[in-house]
N, C-alpha and C positions, 0 to 999 in steps of 0.2 A: 639516380634509380629507377628511371625510366627506359635507359640507353642499356641499363643491366636488364630489364625485361625484355626489350628489343632483341639484345642477344640471344638470351633463354629463348624465348618463343621461336628466332631462327633457326636455329640448333634443333629444335623439339621440330620444328615442318621437315627439314632437313635429314633428322631421324626415320619421320616418315615418311618422308617420300623415300627415302633407301630400299626400308625394308618395302614400299609398295611396288616399286621397278624390283626391286628383288622376285618378289611374289610375282610379278607378271614375267621378269626371266624365268620364274621355274615352272610356272604353268602354260608356257607358250609352246611346250608340247616336246621340248627335245628329249632324248633319251637321255636318262639318268648317266651320270657322268660312270657309276661301280657296275652297268653295264658295258663299258664298251671296253675297245684296246682304243687307243691313241697315238701312233709312233711317229716321230719329228727326225728328219732326217734333213742335211746340208749338201747341196752342191760340193764338191771338192773338199770334203770334210769325210774325217771316220770317227767323228763326234756324233753319237745319234743318242733318241732316249724312247723308252715306251712306260705311259705312263706316268712320266716325270722322273724314271730312273734312268741314271745316265750308263750307257754301255758304247764301249769302243769297237769298230771293225776294221779289219785288218785290208781293205782296200776302201777304195770313196766311187759314191755315186758319179754318175754325169748323165750330160745330157745328149741327144741324138736324134737329129733333126724333130725336135721337139718333144721328145720323150725323155723320160727322166730312165735312166738304167741302173742298174741294181742287182748285185749277186743273186744267185737263187737262196740262199742259207737267211741271208737278211730280211729279204724279201717275205721268206715264209714265215720269219719268225713275228713282222709286223702284223701276219695274218693269223698267230696265235697258232703256227701249228711249229714244231718242234721236228730235230732230224727224222725223227719215225715218218714227217708224210710227206719225204722227200724222196722220190725214187728215180735214180740215172737210168735214161735211157740210150741204145744206141753206143755205145763204149763212150760214153761220155759226152756224146755230140746232143743230148738231148734230158730232159727231164718232166716230170709227175711231181705237180703240188698236189694231194690230197688234203682234206678236211673232212669233220664228220660234223654232222648236230646235234642237237639232243637227244633226238630219238635215236644215232648210231647212221642216218643215212648221209650218203658218202657223195662231198662235192669235189669235183676236180678240174685242172686245168693240164695241158700239155704241151709243148712246146719244142722244137728244134731248130739248131744254131744255127742260120742261116737259111731259113724258111720262116717267114711272115705269115705263115698259117697259124694262128693258134687253137687248138682245141678245145671247147668247156661246155657241159649240158649235151655232149656226142654231138656239137657242132663246130664246125670247122668256119673262121672269119679271119679275114688278111687282116692285119696290123699295119703300122703303118712304117713300123723297122722290126725288124729281124732280132733274137737273141742274137747275140755275139759270144767267143770264146777269148776271152783277155787273159793272159798266161795264167791260162789251164784256169779257168775261172766263167762260169757262162754269166752272163748277165741280162736281164730278160725286163722287158717296158714295164714298169713299176703299175703303173696303172691300169692296164690289163688285166695283170695277173690279179690284182686286189679286186676290180669289179667279178672277175671268172667267179671269185671263194668267196662273194658278201662282203666288200668294205668300198669305200671310195676314196678316192685321194685328190689331194687340192694341191695348189703350186702358188706359191708368193715368192714375185719377180723379183721384189724389192730389198727379201732377204735370203734368195736363191734357197730357200725351205721347203722343204717338202712335207707335207702331213696326210699319212695315212688313217684310217678310223673304219673300226669293225664292232660287231660284237663277239665281245668276250667268247660267248656260247653262239653259236646259230643256233635261231628258230626253228623247231621243225618244221617243218610243213602240214599244213593244216587242209582237213577234206571240203572240196568245194562246198557252196551253198548249196541244199538243197529244200528247194528248186534253186536250180541254176539260174540269176536273175538274166533276163534278155533285154531289157529296156531298164531305163532308169531315165524320169523327166525331173528336174529341180529350178526351183526360181528363187529370185531376189525375195520373193514374198515369203514362200513356202518355206526355206532355208534361209534366212538371211546370217547364219552363223557358218555359211559355208561359201557364197556366194558375196563377193563383195565388187564393189566401182571399181576399176580403176584407173590409180592415175594418172595413166596418159588416154584414157577415155573406155570404155566397153565394159566388161565385167572380168570375173580371174575368182579361181576358185582354190578353196582351202584345200590341198593336194592328201594333206593326213586325212581329215575328216573325211574328205572325198571317197578315198577309198575304203572308212570304215562302210560307207554307206551302199559300200559293193559286199560286202560283209569281210571284210581282210580284218584280220582282228589286232590291234594294236602293237601286240608284241611283235608283231610281224612287220613293224614297220620300224626303222631306226631313220632318227631325223637328229640331225649334228650342224652343228653351225662355228666354224672357225674363228676364234676372237678375234684374230691379229686381222684379217681382212674381213671378216663379215662373209665370207664365201659359206655357203649351205648345200648340202645333200640330205636326200631323204632314197632309202634302200628299201626295195618292197622284197621279202618273200615268199616265192610262188606256192601257188596249190599241190598237192597233189593230183597226179591225172589231168594237169595242166603244163605240157613241159613246154611250152611256146620260149620259155625263160625262167630259170631259178632263183634270177634275183634279178631286179627293174633298178637302174638307178637315174636320178636327175638331179643335177645341180642348176643353183641359181646362174643368170647371166647365158644359159642355156635355152634352146626352142625345141630342145629335143627328148627323146628317152634313150638311155644306155642300156641294153640285153646283154644278160652272161651268156657268148655263144654266140648270137645270129649279131651282135654290134649293134650301132647307131640306130634309129627306127627309121623307117625310109623317110617321112613325112616331118615337118616342122611347123611348130605355130605359127599360125598365121596373126595373132596378134602382136605380142611382145616377149620377151625373152621371162622366165620364168623369178622371180624376187621376192623377197621378205620384205613383211609387214606386218607389224607387232609381233616380231618374233616367228612368226611362220611362213611357211613357204606357200607361194601361191602359183598357180599357173593355168592356161587355157586348155586352148582343145590337145595341147602337146598329152593332156590327160585320155584322150583317146588314145592312143597309142600304149600308154600306163595301161589302160583296162584291156586291151588286144593282148597286151604279152601277158598277163595275170592270166587270164582264160583263154589263151590259146585260141582266141578268135577274132574276127576281123567286126568293127562296128561303124555302122554310121553316125556322123555329128550332126548338131545344128544348135549354135550360139547366139541365140537374139537376140537383145532388147533382156536381158537379163534372165532370161530362161535356157535351160542346160540338156540338150535331151540325146543319150549315146543308144542307139537302136542296134540288135545284133544282126548283120544280112543275113 
């Protein structure tokens, strides 16, 4: 009898733990799955999925100098863009992929076969590889295109699988806060829910909560954790009139910010890589680069003894 009661008790505790854990996961700030497009491709395979629906390509993706190369059409599909959003250029030697946000605002990326220069947000930046023409099909570096159109890319080296995540509908740009903040100081005492002690020493900030302190609405922040690898990405939609970048992307395991157009941020966090803790993304001074991209301004930063200050230059 006692053994039976013990088994029932343990079963009940496991059920409570499961419910609690699922609630913690749901509350960790990830963007709801019904708002996302998640596409999965595998290097060397024609099979792929979009939100779990199995599909087939007529060609296979491959890796070139560390970049996943994908045909233009299937790259567009992964970004929730159909053929109407693809415009060939220069007699088939290039293309533009265009995507509209909820308000009808247009975002695009342009590339040319043989040129490492990629143009998005009307800014040209040099990529690691150039688009290629293979058997009359244009292949483009998938991560670059995804980031230019409001997406993030993950690579699992164990399975050779590539995951692309983006909004089903890009949020519209919102107006900058009025008055626009020029300085912000927070500390572990004033904002204990934003600043935490890093496992490796020092302090880091909850990126999503920190952005909201600057007036970035939650709906303009996409946060996704890839279940298979526990890699995470956070994408920020820019403001009207702040054209430093229309999208900014941070990944766990990196110390910098990616901008749609300008490319990688010029400086890296002096502390440590962005990381996940309790399901949330934490970063250090790399957030200064993120705020600079959001407002298209430069900021001085100071992050000492658990107090973080950004001041417009």
